N, C-alpha and C positions, 0 to 999 in steps of 0.2 A: 273676238266680237264682243262689244259691250252688251251687258245684260240690262234690259229695261226694268224699271221698278216692278212693273206688273208681272214680270217673270220670276221675281225673287223667290216667292214661295212655291212656284211651279217647279223650280229646280230643286228646292229643298224638300219637296213632297215625299220622295222615297225615304229620306232620313227621318221625317216626321212619322211616317208609318212605322218605321222600325222603333222609334222612341215611344210611340203609343203602345206597342207591344211591351217594351220595357216598363212603361208606366203602369200598365195593368199588372205586371208581375211585381212591381215595386209596392203596389197596394195589397196585392193578394198574398205575398210571402209574409208580411207582418201579421196578417190575419191568422195565419197558421202559427207563427212563432209566439205571438202574444198570448195565444190560447193554450199551446202545448207547454211552453216554458213558464215557470213561475216568475214573478217580477224580478227576483234576485238574479235568476239565470238570464232573463231578457236584458237586464241592465248589464250583465257581464258581456253578453253578446255585443251590445252597443259600444261598450268600452273597447272590445277587441276590434270592431270595425273602425272605430275612431282612430285608433293607433295605426292600423293598417292603412287607412286612407291618407293619413298624414304622410307616411313614407311614400305612398304611391303618387301623391301630388307633388312632393318636394324633389325626390331623387332624380327624376328624368331631367331636371333643370331646363325645361323648356324645349328640349330637342325634338320631342315628338310633334308638338304643334308647329315647330319651325317648318315642317313639311308643307304646310299651307302657304308659306312664303316662298320657298325655293322651287318646289316642283312645278308650279304653274309658270314661273319665270324662267326656269332653266330646264326644259324638258330633256335636253340631251344628257343631263346628269342625274335624271331622276333615279336611276338604279343605284348610283352611289349614295345619294342622300337617303333613300329608303333602306338600303342594306346597312349602312353604318348607324342609322337610327336603331335598327333592330338589335345590333350588337351592343349599342350603348344602353338600351333599356333592359336587355337581358343581364348585362353586368350590374346595372342598378338593382335589379331583382335579387341577384346573389348577395350584393352588399346589404340590402334591406333584410334578408333572411338572417344573415350573420348578426346584424345589429339587434334584431328582435331577440334572438336567443341569448346574446350577451347582456341585453338590458332587462332581462326577466325580473331580477330583484328590484330594479328601479320602478318598473311598472306596477309590481305588487305593492311596493311601498307607497307610491303616489295615489293609487286608487284604493288602497287599503283592502284589497280583494285577492285572497289567495287563489281563488278559482280562476282568476285571469292568468296566473302563472302556469296553471295546468294546461291552459289552452294555447300557450305560446308556440309550441311546434306547429300546430295547425295554422296559426296566424302567419308563421314564417313561410310555410309552404304556399299558402294562398296569396301572400304578398309577392313572393318571388314569381309565381306563374302569371299573376295579373300584370306585373310590370313587363315580363317577357312578351306577353301578347297584346300590349296596349296599342301598338302602332297599326294593327290590322285594318280597322275600318278607316282610320285617319289616312293611311297611305292610299287606300283605294279611293277615298273621296278626293284627295289632293290630285290624283291622276285623272279625275273626271269620271271614274267608274262609280257614280253616286248610287245606282241601283245595287251594285255588288256590295258597296259599303253598307248599305241599309240591310241587305240580306245577312251579311256577316254580323252586324250588330244584333239584329233580331234573333238569329239563330243561336248565337252564343248566350244571349240573355235567357232564352227559353231553356237551354241546357243548364245554365246556372241556377235558375229558379227551380227546375225539376230536381236537380241533384241536391239542392239545399233542403227542399221540402221532404224529399225521400229520406235523406239522412236524418232529419228531425223526427219524422213519423216512425221510422224503423227503430231508432234507438231511444226515442223520447228523451233526448238529451242535447245539450249545447255542443258537445263534441261531435255529434252526428251532423249538426247543421254546419259546423265549420269544415268538417271532412268533406261534405258535399260541395262546399264553396271551393275547396282546394282542388278537387277532382275536375270540376267544371273549368276552373281557371287553367289547369294543366292542359285540357283539351284545346282551349283557345290558343294557348301558347304554342302547342304543337302545330296547329293549323297555320299560325302566323309564320312560323319558321318554314314550313313546307311551301307556302305560297311565295314568300320572298325569295327563297333559294331558287325556285323554279322560274319565277318571273323576272327577277332582278339580280340574283346573286347577292353575295355578302362582302364583295371586295370594298375596301376602304380607300377613298381618294383623299389623301391628306390635305391638299389645298382646299378641296370642297369641305372637308371636315372642319378645317380651321375657320372658314367663313361661316359655316353653319353654327359652330360653337360661339363665334363672335356675335352672331345674331341672337342665339338662343340663351346664352348665359345671363345677360341682363334681365330677360324675361323669366329665366329660372330663379334668379335672385328675387325678382318681384313676386314670383309664385311662392317662394319660401316665406316671404313676408305676408303674402295674401293668405296662405294656408294657416299660418300662425294666427292671423287676424280672425279668419273664419271659424277656427276651432278653439280659440283661446277660452271663450266663455264655457265650452263644454269641458275643457280640462279643469277650469276653475271649479265648476259645480261638481264634476266627477271626483275631484280630489277632496271635496268637503263633505259629500253626502254618501250614504250607503248605496249599494248597487240598485236596490229596489227604488229608491228615490230618484236615482239617475235615470232609471227606466221611465219614470213619469216625466222628467225634464226632457228627455229625448223625444218622447211622444209629443210633447208640447212644441218641440222644434220641427216636427214633421212638416215637410213641404210637399203638397200634392205634386206628383211628378210631371203634370202637364206643363209646369213652368220650364223644366228642362226639355221636355218634348218640343216645345216651340222655340225657346230661346237659343239653344245650342245650334240647331240646323240653320236658323236664320242668321245667327252671328257668323257661322262658318261660310255660308253662301255670300253674306255681305262682304266678307274679306276677299273672296274671289272676284266679286263684282267691282270692288274698289281697286283691286290689282289691275283689272282690265282698263279702268279709267286712268290709272297712274301710267300705264304704258302709252297712253295717248296724251299724257301731260295735261290732264283735265281734272285737277284735284277738286275744284269747286263743284263739278258736276256730280260728285259723289254725294252731295247733300240730298239730292232727290232719292237716292237709294236709302240713305239713312232715314229720311222722313217715312219712306214706305215701310221700312222695317219697324220703326217705332209705332206707326199707326196700326200695322197688322198685329204686333204683339200686344199693344194696349187694348185692342178690340177684344182680346181674350182675357187679359190679366185684370183689367178694371172690373168687369162683372164678376170675375172669379173671387176677388177679395170680398165684394159686397155679399155674394151668395154664401161664402164660407163663414163669414161673421155671423150670419143668421143661423146656419145649420150646424155650427161647431159641435154642440153636445151630441147630436144624432150622429154626426160623422165620426167623432172620436169613439163613441160607443159601438158603432157598426164595425169599424176597422180594427180597433184594439181591445174591445170589450169594456164592460162597466168598471173593471178594476182600475182603468186609467182615465176615468172621468175628471179626476183632480187636475188633469193636464189641460182642460178646456181654456182657462184664462191665459195660460202660457201660449196655447195654440192661436188664440185670437190675437195676442201681441205679436207673434211671429208673422202673422198675415200682413202686417204693415210693411214688410220688406218686399212683398211680391210686386207692387207697382214699379219698383226700381228695376225689375228684370225686363221692363218694356224698353229699356235704354241699352242696346247692344254696344256699349261703349268700349269694351275690351276688344271686340272685333275691329272697331275703327283704329284703336291704338296699334294693334298688331299689323293691320294692313298698311299703316303709315309708319311702321317701324319706330314707334315711340318708346324705344327700349329704356333709355335712361329716365324719361319722364315717368314711365310705369313703375320703375324701381323706386324713384323718389316718392311717388304717390302712395305706393304700397307700404313703404316704411312709415310715412306719415299716418297712414290709415291704421297701421299696427299700433303706433304710439297712442293715437286717440282711442282705439278700442281697449287697450290695456287700462287706460285711465278710467274710461267710462264703465267698463265691465266691473272692475274692482270696486269702484265707488258705488255702483248700483247694487252689487252683491252685498256689500257691507250694510247698505241702507235698507234694501228691500228683499234680500234673499234671491231666490231663483228668478223671480219676476224682474228684479233689478238688473241682474246679470244679462238676461235676454234683452231688456230695454236698452241697456248700454250698447250692446251689439248692434241693435237696429239703428240707433242714433248715429253710430260711427258709419254705418252703411250710407245713410243719407248724406252726411258730410262728404264722404268720398265720391259719391255719384255727382254731387254738385261740382266738385273739382274737376272730374273727368269731363263733365258736360261743357264746362268752360274751355277746356283744352280742345274738345272736339269742334267747338265754335270757331276757334282760331284756325284749326286745320281746314275747315271748310270755308274759311274766310268770310264768316258771318258773325252776327252778334248772338247773345243769349236768347233774344226774342226769335230770331230767325232759325235757330238751330233745331227747334222742336215744332211739330205740327200741332200748334195749340188748338186750332179749331177742331180737329179730330178728337183730341183728348177731352175738350170741354163737352162735345156732343156725346161721347161715350159715357163720360161721368154723369151727365144728366139722365141718360137712358137707364143707367144702372140704378141711380137714385129712384127713379120712377118704378123700377121693377122690384126693388127690395121689399116693400110692404106686401106684395103678392106672395113672395117666398116665405115671409114670416107668417102670413096667414095660413099658408098650406102646412107648414111644419107644426103649427100650434093648434090648428083646428081639427086635424085628423087624429084618430086613434088607430094606429096601424103599426106594423113592424118598421123598424128603422129604414130598411131598404126602401120600402114604399114611401115613407116620408121624405127621404132624400130625393127619390125620383120625382115625386109630386112637387117639391119645392124647386128642384132644378128645372122641371118642365115649365112651371108657371113663370119662373124668373126669365128663362130663355124666351118664352113666348112674348112677354112684355118687352124685354130688352131688344130683341130682334125686331119686334113689331114697331116699336118707336123709331128705331133707326130706318126701317124700311118706309114707314109712313111719312116721315119727315124728309125722305130722300137723302139720308146721311150715309147710306152705304154706297161707296163708289161703284160705278158700273163694272170696272174691271174686277172688283172684289167678288161681286155676285156672279160674274161670269167665270171665275177661276175654276170652280170644280168641273165645269163642262169643257174647258179649253185646255187640253193637255198637250197641244202642239207647241214646239218651241217658237219663241218670237223671232221672226226673221230679221227684224230691225229694232234697235232700241227706240222706245218712245219717249226719249227725253227731249226737252225743248232745245233749240239750237244753242250752241255753246255761249254765244254772246248774250243771249237773252237769259240763259241760266245764271250767268254771272251777275247780270243786273238784278235779277230776282233774289239771288242769294245775299247780295249786299244790303 
């Protein structure tokens, strides 16, 4: 059954709740680490996480996310796809651990940090277990068990945060924090194996595996290029400055986790909705789903950027402490990338199997990023490196947007809901002075300032949208309407195609 645009976030709601839990922990954990660890230790922690995340994102080579493509389309083979994915990601984890242990001298040499070498065994254990357990919520979500996927995600995130904070507080050391991460990742890996073995088994179907790899490998190569692009600026800065300065840079790059909370579930559910339409041979009808996704995401991301630009000093001081206030200019610069997250273009590319295009686009994006980051770092230091990264992101999104327009058989004007974007931008502009006044007029603790600024901004932003009638009826009704939509509320196919043209 096709999913109406109005049902898009309804289906994603459990995933969003889980990610809200993760978001709270993502903000809360640095509040502990940044205060317990000295800047040099916190910088070493960020270096360790950077290297571990690089392997985590690259080594699966797209096979985990391929479940979103194969499981809904071939339910009879779901057990084979899920089981062989688990085997592949566990093997990738073993390879990652071995690679980290072997590359210890290289890591110490690049970052100029002997303390990172001492942490390598914990990094290896954490990376191995993280990869082994990476398919748990993705497999559940791909089979339609969205609530179970959300529970798995939230539960493991709570365990992860608790173990990490406990390890830090008990030992007052970086090794305690990484040990906590390794224990929590091991628990998730064990749960993943138990569930998959009981529900699906781990038998490998070689014909299915060949098709899965044929689909996944181009995306995996694209992910390799994308990961290098996303993290290149951090490796450049991390290799040129001491650990304490890298800690400041990493704080400046901090993204409020609400971006991932909203973006990832919407992108995942959008892929499933587009798959429904593909089975009906109605590719142009997917434009309505894409418009709905963009409008919903921009409804949150546009005001988020405006608000954070105003409250940046109070926010950084509250989350990371005064010792990291030097990161405020970097943080404000990094905010310019947030509006790009209102475009779930990677979900469109995956749903339409744009494997080779994504690979080419990722390689081009990497080349542009390398050039801009290196030039920016030489000219302006850390701010230049981050600015080069943001500029490359803008170029890449423009290329993907043009491709999406072709896939939906429309033009660049028709591919985006320009009216919604303009109205949200105007409402955010009107609300910004009220947030500025709240944060500058009050003499209160930072938490009070942040709450006051956020409340005044939200009141004006939401009030303008409501007063002008710019909130769609189905948006305001969404929190009260939890029942599944029995029929898609898309316009008839012929009229949809006329409108898209």
